[in-house]
Backbone bond lengths (Angstrom), bond angles and torsions (degrees), N, CA, C in turn:
res aa  C-N    CA-C-N  psi(-1)  N-CA   C-N-CA  omega(-1)  CA-C   N-CA-C  phi
1 X - - - 1.462 - - 1.530 111.21 -
2 X 1.321 114.87 -37.94 1.469 118.88 -178.99 1.526 110.63 -62.46
3 X 1.339 116.63 -37.12 1.466 119.67 -179.09 1.522 111.45 -61.98
4 X 1.331 116.01 -41.28 1.464 120.24 -178.83 1.527 109.83 -61.16
5 X 1.347 116.41 -46.09 1.463 120.06 179.62 1.515 111.14 -64.74
6 X 1.344 116.44 -39.46 1.456 121.29 -179.86 1.521 110.18 -63.31
7 X 1.335 116.46 -45.00 1.473 120.73 178.58 1.527 110.51 -61.01
8 X 1.321 115.26 -40.97 1.462 119.75 -179.28 1.532 109.59 -64.81
9 X 1.325 116.44 -40.54 1.461 121.61 179.40 1.523 110.33 -62.86
10 X 1.324 116.77 -45.33 1.467 121.10 178.96 1.521 110.24 -62.21
11 X 1.315 116.86 -43.51 1.463 121.00 179.71 1.527 109.94 -61.90
12 X 1.327 116.62 -41.01 1.456 120.75 -179.62 1.530 110.52 -66.23
13 X 1.338 116.19 -42.22 1.469 120.12 178.13 1.518 110.30 -62.23
14 X 1.331 116.44 -43.17 1.467 120.91 -179.72 1.520 109.57 -62.84
15 X 1.336 116.42 -43.06 1.465 120.19 179.69 1.528 110.39 -62.92
16 X 1.336 116.69 -42.08 1.461 120.66 178.69 1.522 110.59 -61.18
17 X 1.322 116.47 -43.50 1.464 120.83 179.99 1.527 110.06 -62.21
18 X 1.322 116.34 -42.21 1.466 120.56 179.28 1.535 110.21 -64.08
19 X 1.331 116.02 -42.20 1.464 119.51 -179.96 1.522 110.56 -64.14
20 X 1.339 116.75 -41.17 1.466 120.20 178.87 1.523 110.22 -63.78
21 X 1.320 116.87 -39.91 1.467 120.83 178.16 1.531 109.60 -63.34
22 X 1.328 116.10 -41.16 1.471 120.03 178.50 1.519 110.73 -63.44
23 X 1.324 116.46 -42.44 1.469 120.56 -179.79 1.519 110.06 -61.51
24 X 1.333 116.69 -44.34 1.467 120.57 177.99 1.522 110.06 -60.02
25 X 1.322 116.01 -45.01 1.464 120.41 -178.87 1.528 110.33 -62.88
26 X 1.321 116.31 -40.78 1.464 119.85 -178.85 1.520 111.34 -66.93
27 X 1.339 116.36 -37.11 1.468 118.89 179.64 1.526 110.52 -65.86
28 X 1.326 116.01 -35.19 1.461 119.06 -178.19 1.527 111.70 -84.91
29 X 1.338 116.82 -17.87 1.459 119.87 -176.02 1.536 110.53 -141.74
30 X 1.329 117.66 87.22 1.471 120.14 -177.43 1.537 113.00 -62.26
31 X 1.331 116.58 -28.07 1.462 119.54 178.67 1.523 110.35 -63.14
32 X 1.346 116.33 -35.50 1.464 120.91 -179.30 1.526 111.00 -61.73
33 X 1.335 116.55 -33.98 1.463 120.40 179.94 1.530 110.15 -60.41
34 X 1.324 115.67 -42.96 1.468 119.74 178.95 1.523 110.61 -64.69
35 X 1.333 115.99 -41.14 1.461 119.79 179.85 1.533 110.41 -63.98
36 X 1.331 117.03 -39.73 1.465 121.02 178.51 1.524 110.74 -63.25
37 X 1.332 115.94 -42.77 1.465 119.57 179.11 1.527 110.02 -62.59
38 X 1.313 115.90 -43.09 1.456 121.03 179.76 1.532 110.25 -61.65
39 X 1.338 115.68 -43.20 1.460 121.02 179.91 1.525 110.34 -61.81
40 X 1.349 117.00 -41.15 1.459 120.94 179.21 1.522 110.78 -64.89
41 X 1.323 116.38 -39.78 1.462 119.46 179.20 1.523 111.26 -65.22
42 X 1.330 115.97 -39.55 1.455 120.11 -178.62 1.522 112.02 -75.93
43 X 1.348 115.48 -29.04 1.458 120.29 -175.14 1.527 109.12 -138.13
44 X 1.343 117.05 75.87 1.466 119.47 -177.35 1.531 111.13 -63.08
45 X 1.337 117.36 145.77 1.463 119.99 -179.37 1.523 111.54 -65.50
46 X 1.322 115.89 146.04 1.462 120.12 176.00 1.523 108.76 -70.35
47 X 1.326 116.60 161.90 1.466 120.44 -177.82 1.523 112.05 -56.40
48 X 1.328 117.68 -37.80 1.465 119.47 -176.97 1.529 111.81 -78.63
49 X 1.333 118.11 -7.47 1.468 120.69 175.65 1.525 110.70 -83.66
50 X 1.329 115.61 -21.42 1.459 120.31 -178.40 1.526 108.52 -84.81
51 X 1.334 116.29 122.49 1.460 120.51 -178.13 1.520 108.84 -99.01
52 X 1.334 115.17 122.92 1.456 120.89 -179.96 1.516 109.19 -81.08
53 X 1.317 116.46 139.61 1.473 120.33 177.84 1.512 109.40 -89.86
């Protein structure tokens, strides 16, 4: 059971790091934000890609 929680924690940390990197990139490049939105509209995430809090 501990392994499952540990894996989930690592995945959450990795996701947070990726989100922070994206935020930094967006602050430095506002055009990228529009491209990301466009990409999401064209290719919406699957249900299992969305992580519930």
